[in-house]
C-alpha positions as CSV (number, residue, x, y, z in Angstrom):
1,M,-25.4,23.9,-7.2
2,K,-22.0,25.2,-6.5
3,I,-21.2,26.1,-2.8
4,R,-18.1,28.2,-2.2
5,K,-18.3,28.5,1.6
6,R,-20.5,28.4,4.7
7,L,-20.4,30.4,7.9
8,I,-22.1,29.9,11.3
9,I,-22.3,32.9,13.6
10,L,-23.4,32.5,17.2
11,E,-24.2,35.2,19.8
12,E,-24.9,34.9,23.5
13,I,-26.5,38.0,24.9
14,L,-26.3,38.5,28.6
15,H,-27.5,42.1,28.9
16,E,-28.1,45.2,26.9
17,G,-27.1,47.7,29.6
18,G,-29.7,46.5,32.2
19,P,-29.4,43.6,34.6
20,V,-27.8,40.4,33.5
21,A,-30.4,37.9,32.3
22,A,-30.8,34.7,34.3
23,Q,-30.9,32.9,30.9
24,P,-28.8,34.4,28.2
25,R,-30.4,34.9,24.8
26,K,-28.8,33.1,21.9
27,R,-28.9,34.2,18.3
28,G,-27.4,32.1,15.5
29,A,-27.1,32.5,11.7
30,I,-25.9,30.2,9.0
31,L,-24.8,31.6,5.7
32,T,-24.0,29.7,2.5
33,V,-22.3,31.3,-0.5
34,I,-23.5,29.8,-3.7
35,E,-22.9,30.4,-7.4
36,N,-25.8,32.4,-9.0
37,P,-26.7,30.3,-12.1
38,F,-28.6,33.4,-13.5
39,A,-25.8,36.0,-13.0
40,G,-25.1,38.3,-15.9
41,R,-28.3,37.5,-17.9
42,Y,-32.0,37.8,-17.6
43,V,-33.8,34.4,-17.4
44,E,-37.6,34.4,-17.5
45,D,-38.3,31.1,-15.8
46,I,-36.2,30.9,-12.6
47,A,-38.8,29.3,-10.2
48,G,-37.4,25.8,-10.7
49,F,-34.3,26.7,-8.9
50,M,-36.3,26.8,-5.6
51,D,-36.5,23.0,-5.9
52,D,-32.7,22.9,-6.2
53,L,-32.3,25.0,-3.1
54,T,-34.7,22.9,-0.9
55,P,-32.2,20.3,0.2
56,L,-29.7,23.0,1.0
57,G,-32.3,24.8,3.1
58,V,-33.0,21.7,5.1
59,A,-29.3,21.0,5.7
60,M,-28.6,24.6,6.7
61,A,-31.6,24.6,9.2
62,G,-30.5,21.4,10.7
63,D,-26.9,22.6,11.1
64,L,-28.0,25.8,12.6
65,L,-30.3,24.0,15.1
66,A,-27.3,21.8,16.0
67,A,-25.0,24.8,16.5
68,L,-27.6,26.3,18.9
69,G,-27.6,23.1,21.0
70,G,-30.0,20.8,19.1
71,D,-33.1,21.4,21.2
72,K,-35.8,22.5,18.7
73,S,-38.1,23.4,21.6
74,A,-35.6,26.1,22.7
75,I,-35.9,27.9,19.3
76,D,-38.6,30.5,19.4
77,G,-37.5,33.1,16.8
78,Y,-36.5,32.9,13.2
79,G,-35.8,34.8,10.0
80,K,-34.2,34.5,6.6
81,G,-32.5,36.6,4.0
82,A,-30.3,36.7,0.9
83,I,-27.6,39.0,-0.6
84,V,-27.3,38.8,-4.4
85,G,-24.1,39.7,-6.1
86,A,-24.0,42.7,-8.5
87,A,-24.4,40.5,-11.6
88,G,-27.7,39.2,-10.3
89,E,-31.0,40.7,-9.6
90,L,-33.2,41.0,-6.5
91,E,-35.5,38.4,-7.8
92,H,-32.7,35.8,-7.5
93,G,-32.7,36.4,-3.7
94,A,-36.5,35.9,-3.7
95,L,-35.9,32.3,-4.7
96,W,-34.8,31.7,-1.1
97,H,-38.3,32.6,0.4
98,V,-39.8,29.1,0.1
99,P,-36.8,26.8,0.5
100,G,-35.4,28.8,3.4
101,G,-38.6,29.3,5.3
102,Y,-40.1,25.9,4.9
103,A,-36.8,24.3,5.8
104,M,-36.8,26.0,9.2
105,R,-40.5,25.1,9.8
106,E,-39.8,21.5,8.8
107,I,-36.7,21.2,11.1
108,L,-38.5,22.9,14.1
109,G,-41.6,20.8,13.7
110,D,-44.6,22.9,14.7
111,A,-43.7,26.5,13.8
112,K,-46.8,28.3,12.6
113,A,-45.7,31.9,11.8
114,I,-44.5,33.0,8.4
115,V,-40.7,33.4,8.4
116,P,-39.8,37.1,7.9
117,S,-37.4,37.8,5.2
118,T,-35.2,40.4,3.5
119,K,-33.0,40.6,0.5
120,K,-30.7,43.0,-1.3
121,V,-28.2,43.3,-4.1
122,G,-24.6,44.1,-3.0
123,G,-20.9,43.3,-3.3
124,P,-18.4,41.6,-1.1
125,G,-18.8,42.5,2.6
126,T,-22.4,43.7,2.3
127,R,-24.3,43.4,5.6
128,L,-27.9,42.4,5.9
129,D,-30.3,42.8,8.8
130,V,-32.3,39.6,8.9
131,P,-35.7,40.3,10.6
132,V,-36.7,37.9,13.4
133,T,-40.2,37.1,14.8
134,H,-41.6,34.5,17.1
135,V,-42.0,31.1,15.4
136,N,-45.6,30.6,16.3
137,A,-47.1,34.1,16.4
138,S,-45.9,37.1,14.4
139,Y,-47.4,39.6,16.8
140,V,-45.2,38.7,19.8
141,R,-43.4,42.0,20.2
142,S,-40.8,40.7,22.6
143,H,-39.3,38.7,19.7
144,F,-39.3,41.5,17.1
145,D,-35.6,41.7,16.3
146,A,-33.0,41.4,13.6
147,M,-29.5,39.9,13.3
148,E,-26.9,41.5,11.2
149,V,-25.0,39.1,9.0
150,G,-22.6,39.1,6.1
151,V,-19.6,37.4,4.5
152,P,-16.3,39.4,4.4
153,D,-15.5,38.3,0.8
154,G,-19.0,37.7,-0.6
155,P,-21.1,37.8,-2.5
156,K,-18.9,38.1,-5.5
157,A,-20.8,39.4,-8.6
158,D,-21.8,36.0,-9.6
159,E,-22.8,34.7,-6.2
160,I,-25.7,34.7,-3.7
161,V,-25.4,34.6,0.1
162,L,-28.3,32.6,1.6
163,A,-29.0,33.2,5.3
164,L,-31.1,31.6,8.0
165,V,-31.4,32.9,11.6
166,M,-32.7,31.3,14.7
167,T,-33.0,32.7,18.3
168,T,-33.8,31.5,21.8
169,G,-36.0,33.7,24.0
170,P,-37.1,37.3,23.6
171,R,-34.9,40.3,23.5
172,V,-33.0,40.2,26.7
173,H,-34.7,43.3,28.2
174,A,-38.1,43.1,26.4
175,R,-40.7,45.2,28.1
176,V,-42.8,47.0,25.6
177,G,-46.0,45.0,26.1
178,G,-48.1,43.4,23.4
179,L,-48.9,39.7,23.1
180,A,-46.8,37.6,25.4
181,A,-45.3,34.3,24.2
182,D,-47.2,32.4,26.9
183,K,-50.5,33.8,25.6
184,I,-50.1,32.6,22.0
185,K,-53.3,30.8,20.7
186,G,-51.4,29.3,17.7
187,E,-54.4,29.4,15.4
188,D,-53.1,31.3,12.5
189,G,-49.4,32.2,12.9
190,L,-50.3,35.7,13.9
191,R,-51.6,35.6,17.5
């Protein structure tokens, strides 16, 4: 695997027009730009590349957790995504589903919810809204969110941008009801 660059993006959200939160919400993303080994050609059997991506996913998840302070119990939201350069295909971004998702679940320890994901094909500067849900229960509305990410000079046509996102706390002014984080049963990753 050939890595061209990595970016870490951190946000601290104090308010969204309402009162200042007692505890700011943090969102973080790590992006890695890699060479797409399938760019410019159709390859039938691509699934093996997921195994190649697994160590990268674990390293990215660990680095993102460290950037957010290192306390895995503070992370309660996550998501993942990929931007495939124009010489690739959407399916190349789908290769990130397993390595990216399982890496965050491994690093965080006891996360039960599926890691939401998105992907697209685009050129340098393409932005991606990475969906975020609660790490243990997908139905916790206060954690429905997205973080916009991108690389100014990537992906080039023969590259893929791989992204992981983690958050602390709900949206800073969450108040639309639904399942509250302190009411999660943790049985199935949904509720």
